[in-house]
C-alpha positions as CSV (number, residue, x, y, z in Angstrom):
1,X,121.5,-47.8,142.3
2,X,123.7,-50.8,142.9
3,X,122.6,-54.2,144.2
4,X,120.1,-53.9,147.0
5,X,120.9,-56.2,149.9
6,X,118.1,-57.2,152.3
7,X,119.4,-58.4,155.6
8,X,117.1,-60.3,158.0
9,X,115.7,-63.7,159.0
10,X,113.9,-65.8,156.4
11,X,110.8,-66.8,158.5
12,X,110.0,-63.4,159.8
13,X,106.6,-62.0,158.8
14,X,107.9,-58.5,158.3
15,X,110.7,-59.9,156.1
16,X,108.1,-61.7,154.0
17,X,106.1,-58.5,153.6
18,X,109.2,-56.5,152.5
19,X,110.3,-59.2,150.1
20,X,106.8,-59.5,148.6
21,X,106.6,-55.8,148.2
22,X,110.0,-55.7,146.4
23,X,109.0,-58.6,144.2
24,X,105.6,-57.0,143.3
25,X,107.5,-53.8,142.3
26,X,110.0,-55.8,140.2
27,X,112.9,-54.6,142.4
28,X,115.8,-57.0,142.3
29,X,117.6,-57.7,145.6
30,X,119.9,-60.1,147.3
31,X,118.7,-61.6,150.6
32,X,121.3,-62.1,153.3
33,X,120.4,-64.1,156.4
34,X,122.1,-62.2,159.2
35,X,121.9,-65.1,161.6
36,X,124.7,-66.7,159.6
37,X,128.0,-66.5,161.5
38,X,129.4,-63.0,161.6
39,X,127.1,-61.3,159.1
40,X,125.3,-59.2,161.7
41,X,128.4,-58.5,163.8
42,X,130.5,-57.5,160.8
43,X,127.9,-55.1,159.6
44,X,126.7,-53.6,162.9
45,X,129.3,-50.8,163.2
46,X,128.5,-49.6,159.7
47,X,124.7,-49.9,160.2
48,X,124.8,-48.1,163.5
49,X,126.9,-45.3,162.0
50,X,124.4,-44.9,159.1
51,X,121.1,-45.5,160.8
52,X,121.8,-45.1,164.6
53,X,121.8,-48.0,167.1
54,X,118.5,-46.8,168.6
55,X,116.8,-47.5,165.2
56,X,118.5,-50.9,164.8
57,X,117.7,-52.2,168.3
58,X,114.3,-54.0,168.4
59,X,113.0,-53.4,171.9
60,X,109.5,-54.6,171.0
61,X,110.3,-58.1,170.0
62,X,110.3,-61.4,171.9
63,X,114.1,-61.6,172.1
64,X,114.2,-58.2,174.0
65,X,111.6,-59.5,176.5
66,X,113.7,-62.6,177.1
67,X,116.7,-60.6,178.1
68,X,117.5,-60.1,181.8
69,X,116.7,-56.8,183.5
70,X,120.4,-56.3,183.7
71,X,120.9,-56.7,180.0
72,X,118.0,-54.3,179.2
73,X,119.1,-51.6,181.7
74,X,121.2,-48.6,180.8
75,X,121.7,-49.5,177.1
76,X,124.2,-47.3,175.3
77,X,125.7,-47.6,171.8
78,X,128.4,-50.0,172.9
79,X,126.1,-52.2,174.9
80,X,123.4,-52.2,172.1
81,X,126.0,-53.3,169.5
82,X,127.3,-56.1,171.8
83,X,123.7,-57.3,172.5
84,X,122.8,-57.3,168.8
85,X,126.0,-59.2,167.8
86,X,125.2,-61.7,170.5
87,X,121.5,-62.0,169.7
88,X,120.9,-61.1,166.0
89,X,117.1,-61.4,166.6
90,X,117.4,-58.0,168.4
91,X,118.1,-56.3,165.1
92,X,115.0,-54.7,163.7
93,X,114.1,-56.3,160.4
94,X,114.6,-55.9,157.6
95,X,117.8,-53.9,157.1
96,X,117.8,-52.9,153.5
97,X,121.0,-51.5,152.1
98,X,120.9,-49.7,148.7
99,X,124.6,-48.9,148.8
100,X,124.0,-45.3,149.6
101,X,121.1,-45.5,152.0
102,X,120.1,-47.9,154.9
103,X,116.4,-48.5,155.5
104,X,115.6,-50.2,158.8
105,X,112.2,-51.9,159.3
106,X,109.5,-52.1,156.6
107,X,107.2,-49.3,155.7
108,X,105.7,-49.5,152.2
109,X,105.6,-45.7,151.8
110,X,109.3,-45.3,152.8
111,X,110.3,-48.1,150.4
112,X,108.2,-46.5,147.6
113,X,109.9,-43.1,148.2
114,X,113.5,-44.3,148.6
115,X,113.5,-47.0,145.9
116,X,112.1,-45.0,143.0
């Protein structure tokens, strides 16, 4: 397994849980803040192809609730990618890239299984 890259926002509780879990298991990773210019937008097409835009789009977070009804209506792949590029907080966190697999969100059992 190559370098694990964890994409997200530093002060997110789910991110902290994931990074603590990785640290406790002694798994090395590189943290990438996807709010930094272009990081999310540049990776979104690849992430959507690998994980599906439906899995990436966080419709339960505060940012989603702040969107207008028009922005939230009839979301398809193109609209979802555009919204996530415009508002990176809409991307479910963390996005963990092992190089061969993309894990979206944090579930200890999934991490344990996929990061053996």
